[in-house]
N, C-alpha and C positions, 0 to 999 in steps of 0.2 A: 181767653181771646173771644172776640165778638164773632158770632156766626148766626145764620138764619136757619131756623128749624121748624118743622111742623110735626105734631104728634097725633093728628087725625086728618081725615080727608074732608074736602069741602071747597076746594078752589083757592084763589089767592089769599082770601081772608085768614087762612090757617097759618100763613107764614108769620113768624115772630122772631125778633132779635133775642138772642140768649147769650149768656156767658158760658163757654165750655172750656175744659182743659185743653191745652195745646196738644196737637198730635205729636207722636214720637215716630221718627222715621225708622223703618226696619232695615235689614241688611241690604236689600235691593231697592231701597227708596231714598229720596232726598227731600228734605224739608224746604218748602218754598214760602217766602213772605209774599203775600198776594198784592200785586199792584192793581189788578182789575180782574173781575170774574165775568164770564160771558153768560148771558141769559138766552135760552133757546125755547122754542115753542114746546119741545118735548118736556121741558121742566113743568109746564102747566098741566100736562097729563099726569105727572107724578103727584101734584097736589090734589087732583080730583080722584086719584085712585085707579086710573086706567093704565098706569105703568107699574105701580107698586102694590104689594100685598100688605095687609095690616101688620103682619108679623115683623116687618122691617122698620116699623115706627118705634121711636121718633127718628126723623130722617132730616139730614142736611142735604139739599139738592145742589146741583151745579157740577158740570163735567169738563170745564175748561177754564184755565186761568193763565194770566201773564204775571210773572213775578221774578224774584231774585233768589238765587241759591246762597247758602252761607259763604261760598267762595267767590261771590260777586257776579256770577253769570246771570244774564237776563234771558229768561226762557219763556217759551209757550209750552203748556203741558196739558195733557189729557189726565183728568183726575176723577175721583169720587169726592163728594162733599165739598165742592168748590166755593160755595157761598160762605166764605170764612176769611179771617185775616191770615191764617196759616194753614197750609195743606201739605200732607205727605204724598208724594207722587212716585210711581214706579220710574226708575231711571230710564227704562226703555220707552217711556211715554213722554219724555222731556226733550224739547228741541230748542237749541240756541237760536236767538233772533237778534238782528242788528239793533244797535241802540237807537237809530233814527226811525225805526218802525213804530208807529203809534200803537198803543196797547189795544185800542178798539179795532184798528185795522188788522192787527195780528190775530185777535180773537175771532174776527170775521172769517179768517181763512181756515180755521180748524173744523168745527162741525159743519158750518154752512158752506165754506169754501170747498171742502172735500166733497160735500153732498153735491154741489153744483158741478164740480169736475166730473164725478162719477155718473151723474145723471146724463151728461152729454157724451162722455167717452165710453163708459162701461155699459150703461143701460140702454141708451138710445143709439149708441154707435154712430154718432153724427158724422156725416161725410161732407167734404167741402162742396159748396154750391147749393146746399139744402136750405129750406126755409124752416125756421124755428119759432114757435110761439111759447112765451114764458108767462105763466099765470103768476099773480102776486109779484110783479116785476120790480116793485120797490122794496120788497122784503129782504131779509138777510140772504137767503138762497137765491131768490129771483134777481136781485140787483147784481150779483156776481155771475149768474147764469147768462144774463144779457151780454155781459162783457166777454165772458169766456166763449160763448157761442161765436162771437165775432172773431175772437182770437183763434178759434179752431177752424175757421174758414166758412162759416155759414154765409150764404148769399144775402139772406134777409133775416132780420131778427125783429119779431113783432111782440109787443108787450100788452098784457092785460093788467089793469090796476084799478083801484076802487075810488080814487079821488083825483081832482085836478092836480094837486101838488104831487101826488105819487106818479101820475101820468107824466108830468114834466120831468121828474127825476129820472124815470126810465128813458125818456128821450135824451136827456142830458148824458146818460151813461152809454148811449150809442144805439138804442132801439130805433129802427127805421120808422115805425109807426105804431100807433095804439090800435088794438082790434076789439071788436065786439062780435058776438056770434049771431047769425051764421057768418063764416068767413067768406069774403068775396073770392079768395083764392085758397085752395086747400094747402095744408101744411104737411111737411115731411116729419117733423118732430114737434110734439107738444108736451110741455112739462107741467104737471098739475099736482098741487098740494092741497087743493081746496075740497075736491070731491063733490058729491051731490049733483045738482043740476049742471054745474059747470063741467064736470067730468063727462056727462052724457053729451053735452053740446060739443065738447072737444072731440069726442070719439067720432061724431058725425062729420067732423071737419078735417079728417085725415086724408091726405092724398094716397093714391095706390102705393102700397108697401110702406105707408106711414107708421110711425111708432108713437103711441101715447104712453108716457111714463108717469105713473102715479107714485107719490112718495109722502102722502099725508092726507089728513081729513080735517082741515081747519074749519070747515063748515059744521063739523060734528053732526052731520045729518045721516051718517051711516054710509057704507060703501055700496056703490051701484053694482048690481049683478051684471056680469058680462056674458052675453050669449055667443058661444063659439060660432053658431051659424051666421050671426051678424058680422063677426070678424071676417068670415069667409066671403060674405057678400061685399064687404068694404075692402077686402084684400089688404087688411091692416092688422096691427098687433098691439097688445097692451102689455106693458112690462111694469113690474113693481120694483121699488128700490128702498132699501133701508140701510143706513150707513153702518150700523153696529156690526153686522157680519163682515163687511169690507174691512173694518179696522183690525180684524184678526190677521190680515196679511200685511206685514210691515211695509212692503214695497208699495202697497196701495195707499199708504199714508205718507211716507217720507218722500217719494218721488214727486207726486203732485204738490205736496206742501212746499218743497224747495222750489219747484217751478213757479208757484204762485207768489212766494216771497220775492223771487227774482223779478217777476212781472211788476209787483208793487214798487220795488226799489227803482226800477227803470221807468216808472210812470205809465206803464201799459195797462195796469189793473188798478181800479180805485175802489177799494172796499168802503162801504158807507157805514159810518158809525157816529150818528148824530145824537143818540139818546143815551145819557148816562145818569145813574141814580146813586146816591149814597147806599152803601151795603144795607144799612138799617131800613131802607125804604124799598126793599125787594118786593114787598106786596104791591106797591104802586107800579113797579116795573111790570109785574105780571098782569095787573089790571089793564094797563095801557097797551100791552102786547095783545091781549085777548080782544080788546076793543079796536084794534087796528089803528091805533093812534101813533104808532112808531114806524120808522123806516130804517132799513138796514139793520146793523148790529146794535143790540141793547146790552149795556154793560153795567156792572155794579162796582163802585169804588169804595174800598175801606177808608174810613175817616179816622185819622190818627191825630192825637193832640201833640 
């Protein structure tokens, strides 16, 4: 079968198509023929060595796929080694999805949708009537967070984005306005995956009892130290979020995932999935993602003759 693998670290250029033996499903697993594989920003950290150690190489990245089981079910699944034509997945990590749900939209709901949901619900504890600022509002997580914040009762949803096209997308998805720092009006909740200077600007823009939730470092500029005395003066808090520990709780996955699928089917949530690449061009997908040339969910499509 065709898969994408790397055997040393060095960024997107290390990704290469290879032919590997098909996986064999174990007793608690199911073999899935991949319809589409999701690409996440975390995958780029794997190729540069900031997520993996050298003793795990060679490695096939990818942790989410849409595909079909041998008995014909169409499923969304959390996996390991998803950049491939065939994947063995734990049965407990497989979720049935309706046939009308687009593969890119379904993939957007897993890692990125669950992240957006828990950023607002679990980490920020968003209350109705509050003001939310979403950084990278046209990205995979951000584009969903803009919509979910509205769904959860935010009074105002403000977007930060890096280009006119991305700004327009955030507005089309329901953001009230685009913001630059310093904010004219302080925010109750700010979601940040960029870090660096933007993190510091956001912290200074929190309202009293505001919450800044950090969930990434896309700027790769290092994490900004937080002075507890400054938090006291601001009467504000900083929370961190990482999806992986949340995935250990089944209800933290199934409940929001089912709710988001229902919102999509009813037309109340619109996952953005504009960018697809052939599986063999995974390197290009990573390059474009890192260069911020993509919006929403990025997916890989196995090409079969």
